[in-house]
N, C-alpha and C positions, 0 to 999 in steps of 0.2 A: 544456680545463678550468683554470683558475684554479685553484690550492689555497691558500684563505685559512687560514691561522693563526686558531689558539681565539680568541687576543688580538686581532686584527682582529674577529671574529664577536663577541667581550662590547665593543669598542668600537663597534660598528656598532648593536648593541643597546640598549646604552647612548641614544649619538646621538636613535634612533628615540624611546626611550623619554621624553628630556627637552624632544626638538625638533620630533616630528612628531606631526601630528595626522590620524590616517587617517579617511578619508570613504567611504563607499560608496552608491551610490547607481541606482538603474534606470531605463529607460526605456521606454517605451512599443513594441512591436515598429515600430508605423508610423511612429516616429521615428528608428530602430534607423537605418536606408539614409542618411537626409540627413543622420545625426551620423556616419556611418563615411565616406560622402564628404566631409564639412569637414575631417574630421579627415585623409584622405588630400591634400586639394587643398592644408591647410596644410603638410604635409610634417614636421607633430608627431609626437610619440606623442599616446594619447589622453589620460591622462594631465596632459601639457603644453597639450594644447588646452582643456581642461575648467577647469586651472589659470589659466590666461592669463582666460579668459573671469569667471571667478570676480572675480577681482584686477581686472580691468577694471570688472566691471558697483561694485564694491565702491569703488573709486575714484571710477565717476558716479554714487554715492549719498551721497558725502563722506567713507563710511567709513574710506578712506585717502588717503593724501597722492597728491596728481597727482607723478606720475616727473618728475624734470628731462631735457632733452633733451641729452644732451652731444653 
């Protein structure tokens, strides 16, 4: 277990307050299993899978600029 200083806790809390917008959502149970299978197949965390899917949709819909292929 890693010991975190009070200063690091404050810095993390400030970053989250200033830079992060948390979103909570629910799935119908019938969609939960396919979602879990898709997440496992991707090798990503649930959060990363959802974030990437939302970002991709925002790009397709023109709300975000296209990524440059590097």
